[in-house]
PyMOL Python script that loads the backbone (N, CA, C, O; Angstrom):
from pymol import cmd

cmd.read_pdbstr("""\
ATOM      1  N   VAL A   1     100.592 111.766 108.838  1.00  0.00           N
ATOM      2  CA  VAL A   1      99.460 110.999 109.390  1.00  0.00           C
ATOM      3  C   VAL A   1      99.370 111.235 110.894  1.00  0.00           C
ATOM      4  O   VAL A   1     100.350 111.061 111.619  1.00  0.00           O
ATOM      5  N   ASP A   2      98.210 111.625 111.346  1.00  0.00           N
ATOM      6  CA  ASP A   2      98.001 111.871 112.771  1.00  0.00           C
ATOM      7  C   ASP A   2      97.464 110.611 113.429  1.00  0.00           C
ATOM      8  O   ASP A   2      96.292 110.268 113.276  1.00  0.00           O
ATOM      9  N   LEU A   3      98.336 109.923 114.166  1.00  0.00           N
ATOM     10  CA  LEU A   3      97.938 108.659 114.780  1.00  0.00           C
ATOM     11  C   LEU A   3      96.884 108.854 115.863  1.00  0.00           C
ATOM     12  O   LEU A   3      96.049 107.975 116.075  1.00  0.00           O
ATOM     13  N   THR A   4      96.912 109.992 116.549  1.00  0.00           N
ATOM     14  CA  THR A   4      95.945 110.212 117.620  1.00  0.00           C
ATOM     15  C   THR A   4      94.541 110.328 117.046  1.00  0.00           C
ATOM     16  O   THR A   4      93.583 109.886 117.680  1.00  0.00           O
ATOM     17  N   ALA A   5      94.400 110.906 115.872  1.00  0.00           N
ATOM     18  CA  ALA A   5      93.086 111.021 115.244  1.00  0.00           C
ATOM     19  C   ALA A   5      92.600 109.647 114.795  1.00  0.00           C
ATOM     20  O   ALA A   5      91.416 109.331 114.909  1.00  0.00           O
ATOM     21  N   GLU A   6      93.515 108.839 114.287  1.00  0.00           N
ATOM     22  CA  GLU A   6      93.148 107.505 113.823  1.00  0.00           C
ATOM     23  C   GLU A   6      92.796 106.584 114.977  1.00  0.00           C
ATOM     24  O   GLU A   6      91.985 105.671 114.821  1.00  0.00           O
ATOM     25  N   SER A   7      93.403 106.818 116.141  1.00  0.00           N
ATOM     26  CA  SER A   7      93.253 105.889 117.255  1.00  0.00           C
ATOM     27  C   SER A   7      91.927 106.067 117.988  1.00  0.00           C
ATOM     28  O   SER A   7      91.626 105.290 118.894  1.00  0.00           O
ATOM     29  N   GLU A   8      91.132 107.064 117.623  1.00  0.00           N
ATOM     30  CA  GLU A   8      89.852 107.283 118.298  1.00  0.00           C
ATOM     31  C   GLU A   8      88.943 106.071 118.107  1.00  0.00           C
ATOM     32  O   GLU A   8      88.580 105.725 116.983  1.00  0.00           O
ATOM     33  N   GLY A   9      88.581 105.428 119.223  1.00  0.00           N
ATOM     34  CA  GLY A   9      87.662 104.307 119.152  1.00  0.00           C
ATOM     35  C   GLY A   9      88.300 103.019 118.669  1.00  0.00           C
ATOM     36  O   GLY A   9      87.594 102.052 118.383  1.00  0.00           O
ATOM     37  N   LYS A  10      89.611 102.987 118.571  1.00  0.00           N
ATOM     38  CA  LYS A  10      90.286 101.770 118.128  1.00  0.00           C
ATOM     39  C   LYS A  10      91.174 101.229 119.242  1.00  0.00           C
ATOM     40  O   LYS A  10      91.689 101.978 120.072  1.00  0.00           O
ATOM     41  N   ALA A  11      91.339  99.915 119.237  1.00  0.00           N
ATOM     42  CA  ALA A  11      92.229  99.297 120.214  1.00  0.00           C
ATOM     43  C   ALA A  11      93.675  99.497 119.777  1.00  0.00           C
ATOM     44  O   ALA A  11      93.974  99.392 118.588  1.00  0.00           O
ATOM     45  N   PRO A  12      94.581  99.786 120.717  1.00  0.00           N
ATOM     46  CA  PRO A  12      96.007  99.981 120.385  1.00  0.00           C
ATOM     47  C   PRO A  12      96.582  98.811 119.600  1.00  0.00           C
ATOM     48  O   PRO A  12      97.412  99.004 118.712  1.00  0.00           O
ATOM     49  N   LEU A  13      96.139  97.593 119.927  1.00  0.00           N
ATOM     50  CA  LEU A  13      96.644  96.410 119.228  1.00  0.00           C
ATOM     51  C   LEU A  13      96.231  96.438 117.760  1.00  0.00           C
ATOM     52  O   LEU A  13      97.012  96.078 116.880  1.00  0.00           O
ATOM     53  N   GLN A  14      94.999  96.867 117.507  1.00  0.00           N
ATOM     54  CA  GLN A  14      94.510  96.944 116.128  1.00  0.00           C
ATOM     55  C   GLN A  14      95.301  97.983 115.345  1.00  0.00           C
ATOM     56  O   GLN A  14      95.644  97.764 114.183  1.00  0.00           O
ATOM     57  N   ILE A  15      95.591  99.123 115.987  1.00  0.00           N
ATOM     58  CA  ILE A  15      96.378 100.172 115.333  1.00  0.00           C
ATOM     59  C   ILE A  15      97.769  99.656 114.998  1.00  0.00           C
ATOM     60  O   ILE A  15      98.273  99.879 113.898  1.00  0.00           O
ATOM     61  N   ALA A  16      98.390  98.963 115.954  1.00  0.00           N
ATOM     62  CA  ALA A  16      99.729  98.430 115.738  1.00  0.00           C
ATOM     63  C   ALA A  16      99.724  97.413 114.604  1.00  0.00           C
ATOM     64  O   ALA A  16     100.651  97.367 113.796  1.00  0.00           O
ATOM     65  N   ARG A  17      98.673  96.597 114.551  1.00  0.00           N
ATOM     66  CA  ARG A  17      98.579  95.582 113.507  1.00  0.00           C
ATOM     67  C   ARG A  17      98.449  96.246 112.136  1.00  0.00           C
ATOM     68  O   ARG A  17      99.107  95.840 111.179  1.00  0.00           O
ATOM     69  N   GLU A  18      97.592  97.273 112.049  1.00  0.00           N
ATOM     70  CA  GLU A  18      97.409  97.975 110.777  1.00  0.00           C
ATOM     71  C   GLU A  18      98.691  98.674 110.363  1.00  0.00           C
ATOM     72  O   GLU A  18      99.052  98.667 109.186  1.00  0.00           O
ATOM     73  N   HIS A  19      99.382  99.277 111.321  1.00  0.00           N
ATOM     74  CA  HIS A  19     100.621  99.992 111.026  1.00  0.00           C
ATOM     75  C   HIS A  19     101.686  99.019 110.540  1.00  0.00           C
ATOM     76  O   HIS A  19     102.415  99.309 109.592  1.00  0.00           O
ATOM     77  N   GLY A  20     101.772  97.865 111.192  1.00  0.00           N
ATOM     78  CA  GLY A  20     102.743  96.851 110.794  1.00  0.00           C
ATOM     79  C   GLY A  20     102.467  96.340 109.395  1.00  0.00           C
ATOM     80  O   GLY A  20     103.388  96.131 108.606  1.00  0.00           O
ATOM     81  N   ARG A  21     101.177  96.137 109.088  1.00  0.00           N
ATOM     82  CA  ARG A  21     100.805  95.660 107.757  1.00  0.00           C
ATOM     83  C   ARG A  21     101.209  96.687 106.697  1.00  0.00           C
ATOM     84  O   ARG A  21     101.695  96.326 105.625  1.00  0.00           O
ATOM     85  N   THR A  22     101.005  97.964 107.009  1.00  0.00           N
ATOM     86  CA  THR A  22     101.378  99.022 106.074  1.00  0.00           C
ATOM     87  C   THR A  22     102.877  99.000 105.807  1.00  0.00           C
ATOM     88  O   THR A  22     103.313  99.153 104.666  1.00  0.00           O
ATOM     89  N   GLN A  23     103.669  98.807 106.868  1.00  0.00           N
ATOM     90  CA  GLN A  23     105.125  98.766 106.709  1.00  0.00           C
ATOM     91  C   GLN A  23     105.553  97.572 105.875  1.00  0.00           C
ATOM     92  O   GLN A  23     106.454  97.681 105.044  1.00  0.00           O
ATOM     93  N   ILE A  24     104.903  96.421 106.094  1.00  0.00           N
ATOM     94  CA  ILE A  24     105.242  95.209 105.338  1.00  0.00           C
ATOM     95  C   ILE A  24     104.943  95.413 103.857  1.00  0.00           C
ATOM     96  O   ILE A  24     105.752  95.052 103.002  1.00  0.00           O
ATOM     97  N   PHE A  25     103.774  95.994 103.551  1.00  0.00           N
ATOM     98  CA  PHE A  25     103.421  96.225 102.154  1.00  0.00           C
ATOM     99  C   PHE A  25     104.384  97.205 101.500  1.00  0.00           C
ATOM    100  O   PHE A  25     104.738  97.038 100.333  1.00  0.00           O
ATOM    101  N   ALA A  26     104.809  98.223 102.235  1.00  0.00           N
ATOM    102  CA  ALA A  26     105.766  99.187 101.699  1.00  0.00           C
ATOM    103  C   ALA A  26     107.092  98.503 101.403  1.00  0.00           C
ATOM    104  O   ALA A  26     107.736  98.794 100.396  1.00  0.00           O
ATOM    105  N   LEU A  27     107.498  97.593 102.284  1.00  0.00           N
ATOM    106  CA  LEU A  27     108.746  96.858 102.087  1.00  0.00           C
ATOM    107  C   LEU A  27     108.648  95.954 100.861  1.00  0.00           C
ATOM    108  O   LEU A  27     109.574  95.898 100.052  1.00  0.00           O
ATOM    109  N   LEU A  28     107.526  95.247 100.724  1.00  0.00           N
ATOM    110  CA  LEU A  28     107.334  94.371  99.568  1.00  0.00           C
ATOM    111  C   LEU A  28     107.333  95.169  98.271  1.00  0.00           C
ATOM    112  O   LEU A  28     107.911  94.743  97.271  1.00  0.00           O
ATOM    113  N   ARG A  29     106.674  96.339  98.292  1.00  0.00           N
ATOM    114  CA  ARG A  29     106.630  97.178  97.091  1.00  0.00           C
ATOM    115  C   ARG A  29     108.022  97.626  96.693  1.00  0.00           C
ATOM    116  O   ARG A  29     108.360  97.630  95.509  1.00  0.00           O
ATOM    117  N   SER A  30     108.839  98.006  97.679  1.00  0.00           N
ATOM    118  CA  SER A  30     110.195  98.467  97.368  1.00  0.00           C
ATOM    119  C   SER A  30     111.040  97.323  96.822  1.00  0.00           C
ATOM    120  O   SER A  30     111.884  97.530  95.950  1.00  0.00           O
ATOM    121  N   LYS A  31     110.811  96.110  97.338  1.00  0.00           N
ATOM    122  CA  LYS A  31     111.552  94.946  96.829  1.00  0.00           C
ATOM    123  C   LYS A  31     111.148  94.646  95.389  1.00  0.00           C
ATOM    124  O   LYS A  31     112.001  94.355  94.550  1.00  0.00           O
ATOM    125  N   LEU A  32     109.856  94.715  95.103  1.00  0.00           N
ATOM    126  CA  LEU A  32     109.378  94.475  93.740  1.00  0.00           C
ATOM    127  C   LEU A  32     109.930  95.528  92.787  1.00  0.00           C
ATOM    128  O   LEU A  32     110.337  95.209  91.670  1.00  0.00           O
ATOM    129  N   ALA A  33     109.943  96.767  93.227  1.00  0.00           N
ATOM    130  CA  ALA A  33     110.465  97.846  92.391  1.00  0.00           C
ATOM    131  C   ALA A  33     111.945  97.628  92.105  1.00  0.00           C
ATOM    132  O   ALA A  33     112.412  97.895  90.997  1.00  0.00           O
ATOM    133  N   ALA A  34     112.682  97.144  93.099  1.00  0.00           N
ATOM    134  CA  ALA A  34     114.111  96.902  92.922  1.00  0.00           C
ATOM    135  C   ALA A  34     114.345  95.757  91.934  1.00  0.00           C
ATOM    136  O   ALA A  34     115.293  95.796  91.150  1.00  0.00           O
ATOM    137  N   MET A  35     113.484  94.740  91.972  1.00  0.00           N
ATOM    138  CA  MET A  35     113.641  93.609  91.058  1.00  0.00           C
ATOM    139  C   MET A  35     113.274  94.000  89.629  1.00  0.00           C
ATOM    140  O   MET A  35     113.870  93.505  88.672  1.00  0.00           O
ATOM    141  N   ASN A  36     112.296  94.887  89.488  1.00  0.00           N
ATOM    142  CA  ASN A  36     111.831  95.269  88.153  1.00  0.00           C
ATOM    143  C   ASN A  36     112.751  96.262  87.468  1.00  0.00           C
ATOM    144  O   ASN A  36     112.754  96.360  86.241  1.00  0.00           O
ATOM    145  N   SER A  37     113.527  96.993  88.241  1.00  0.00           N
ATOM    146  CA  SER A  37     114.381  98.022  87.648  1.00  0.00           C
ATOM    147  C   SER A  37     115.623  97.419  87.013  1.00  0.00           C
ATOM    148  O   SER A  37     116.452  98.147  86.466  1.00  0.00           O
TER     149      SER A  37
END
""", "prot")
cmd.dss("prot")
cmd.show_as("cartoon", "prot")
cmd.util.cbc("prot")
cmd.orient("prot")
């Protein structure tokens, strides 16, 4: 993923918020997968 391309016209805070949300969802998915296995 090219962050510089995504950041065009976006506020750094918004990018950080979206990135953080993505990490949280990835963490939740891995936890769910661990519980289901």
